[in-house]
N, C-alpha and C positions, 0 to 999 in steps of 0.2 A: 871667520865667523860664519855660521850658518843660521838661517831663519826658516824654520818649517812653517810655511804660511797657511797650513791647513792640516789639522790632526784631531781626531775624535778620541782624545785620551780618557774621556768619560765613559767610553764604551765598556760594556760588561766584560769583554775579553781581557781587559787590563785589571780587573778587580783583584786578582791574586798577586800581581807584581807591579802595580802602577808606579810606586815610589822608585823601584829599581829601574824601570823603563825610562823614567824621567831623568834619573841620575845618570844612566848610561848615555842618554842623549847629550847631556852636558859634557860628559867625559869625552864624547866623540866630536866635540866642537860646535854643537848646537847651542846658540846663545838665547834664541827666542823661539817660542812656539805660539801659534795662533790656534785656539780651540773654538770652533764655531758651534752654534746651536743648530738643532734640526727640528725642535719643537720647544714648547715652553719648558718642559722638565729638563731637557738637555741644555737649554740656555741657562737655567739656574745652576745646573751642574758645572757648566763651563765657567761661570763666574766664581763658583766655589773653588774650582781648581786654580783659577787666576789669583784668587786671594791667598791661597796656600803656597803657591810657588812663584817666586819672583820672575822667573823666565817665561811664564805663561800669561798670555793675554786672551781676552774673550771676545766673541761676537755673539749676538743674540738674534734669533729669527726662526722662522718656520719653513722647513723644506717643502717643496711642492707635493711630495707624497702625502703630507699631513695637512695640506690646505683645506681639505674637506672638513676638518675639525675646527677650523678657525671661525671666530666671530669678532665683533667689535671689542669685546672684553679682552680678547687675545692681544689686540693692538694696544689697548690701554696697559695691559700687563707688560708687554714688550717695551712700551715707552718708559715705564718705570725702571725696568732692568737696564735700559740703554744709558741711564744716567749714573750707573755704578762706575766707580773710579777706573777700573781696568777693562771696561768695555770699549772697544776701539772700532767696531764695525757692526753693521746689520747683516746677518747671514747665518747659514747659507739659504738664499732665497732664489726663486727662478721658476723654470718650467721643466717638466719631465714628461715627454711624450712617448718614451720607451715603455714604461710600465703603466702609465695612466692610472695610478692608484687613487688620484683625485680627478674629477671631471675637468676637462681643459678650461672651460669657462670659469670654473671655481679657482683653478690654479692662477689664471690671468688676473682675476679680481684681487686676490690676496697678494700676488706679486706686486701689483700696482700699489696697493695700500701700504705694503712694507717699504717700497721705494719712497713713497710720500712721507712715511715715518722717518726714514733715513735723512731725507732732506730737511724735515722739521727739526731733527736733533743734530743735524750737521755731522753725520757719520757716513763714511764710504760703505759700499755694499759689496758682498761676496756672492757671485752668481753661480748657480747650478743650472747648466743648460744641457739637456740630453735630448737630441733629435728634435729640437725646437728652435733652431738657429734664427730663423726669420722673425718669428713672433717675439723672441727675446730681444733682438735688436730693435724691432719696431717699438716695443714698449719702452725700452731704455731711452730711445730718441724722443718719443712722445712725452715722456715724463722728465726730460732734461736731467736724467740721472747722472750724466757725466760731470755735472757741476760739483758734486760732492765726492766723486771717485767710484770707479767700477773695476773690480777684479774678476776675471773669468777663471774660476777655480777648475783645476784638472781639465785644462783645455783639450778638446778632442776634435775641434773643427778644422777647417782648411787654413792654409797659410794666407790665402786671399782674404778670408773673413777676419783673420787675426790682424792683418794689415789695416783693414777698415776700422777695427776697434782701436788700434794704436793711434790712428789719425784723430780719433775722438778723445784720446787721452787715457784710454783704459790700459790696464796691465793684464798680462797673460801668465797664468801659473801652470808650470809643467810638473807632472807627477811621474810615478814609477813606470807607466807604460812606455815612456820614451826609451827605456832600456830593453824593450822586447824586440825580438827579431823582425816582427812584422810592423814595426812602428814608423814606416816611411812617412806617413802623413804628419806625425808629430815631429819627426826629424826635420822635415821641410819648414815647419813653423819655427823651430829653433834656428835653422839656417837663415831665415828671412827676417825674423824680428830682432831688432837691436837689443842687446843685453840690458840696456837701460829700461826696458819695458817688460822684463821677465822676472818672475818669481819662481821659487821651487817649493814643493810640498810632498808630503807622503800620503795624505788622506788616510792615514793609518786608523784602524787596522786593515784597511782595504788596499788594493793596488800595489802589492809588494813588488819592488824592483828586483831585477836580477842582481846578485846571484841567489836571492832568497825567495824568488817567486814561488807561490804555493803555500808559503808560511805566513803567519801573522805579521803585518807590517808594524813598524815602530819609527818614532821620530829620528833615531840615530841613522836610519837608512836613507835619509834625505841626501846624505853625502854621495850616494850612488847616482842620484839624479843630477847633482852638481857636476860630478865627474863625467857623466855622459854628455852633458851640455858643453863642457870644456873640450871634449873630444870632437864633437860635431863642429864647434866654432874654431877649433885649432888655437885655443888660448889656454891659460893656466887654470888649474882647479881653483887656486886662491883668488884669481880675478872673478871667476863665476861666483864663488862663495861670498866674497866681499860685496860685489855689486848687487847681487840679488838680495842680500841682507839689507843693504842701504835702501834699495827700492822698497822693500817691505816696511822698513822703519818709517820711511817718508810717507808711504801710502796710509799706514795706520796711525801716523802722528806720534810715534814713539821716539822720545828724545834719547 
């Protein structure tokens, strides 16, 4: 069984063949898909997908790129969405200092507010961290975010930082870049982090793994991430698939 712990199936690039892509994922052994929100509209779209397809679960939240558009009404709306039946997390939320589409102080403010919402509604959080490692860690610690669960989506940090996160009880999600030739940093993470703390994802339609790099990503390709982890750790593909699926089910509270 495979669990794609992060896929944006509501993306417009799937508008022409979404049903087919989801059906193909199931045929290729994907049993579960977590579809996160990036703003209010995509959070609603994520819930709609989860209500239509048994295998899909939703997260709601506002990405740091769109933090500049948030206000207290946004939090109120997200609070309402978080109570929907198949919403299992708040996310993706965090900080992005690569693009700085929102001012950093604004990103921090609404990151903190969404962590507090997650704690209020007792849901885990899905973290987007790009070139903001220290500030993300500092905020998560200050807000005691690890109490309700933390997942580092599409992890791109060091193995040392990943070990710090695991000590705090967080999970590390590995995406398509682990299959790239220059992926030494991510390979080290996979080598050093116990399988019990890893998840796998596509982040589709982005970050397509080899051998399809350069094309649109889709949930069925999560198998290539699992296969690469199995190669790195010297264990079976089935062991990686089953353990990462169990990890995700536990984290998201899926029975």
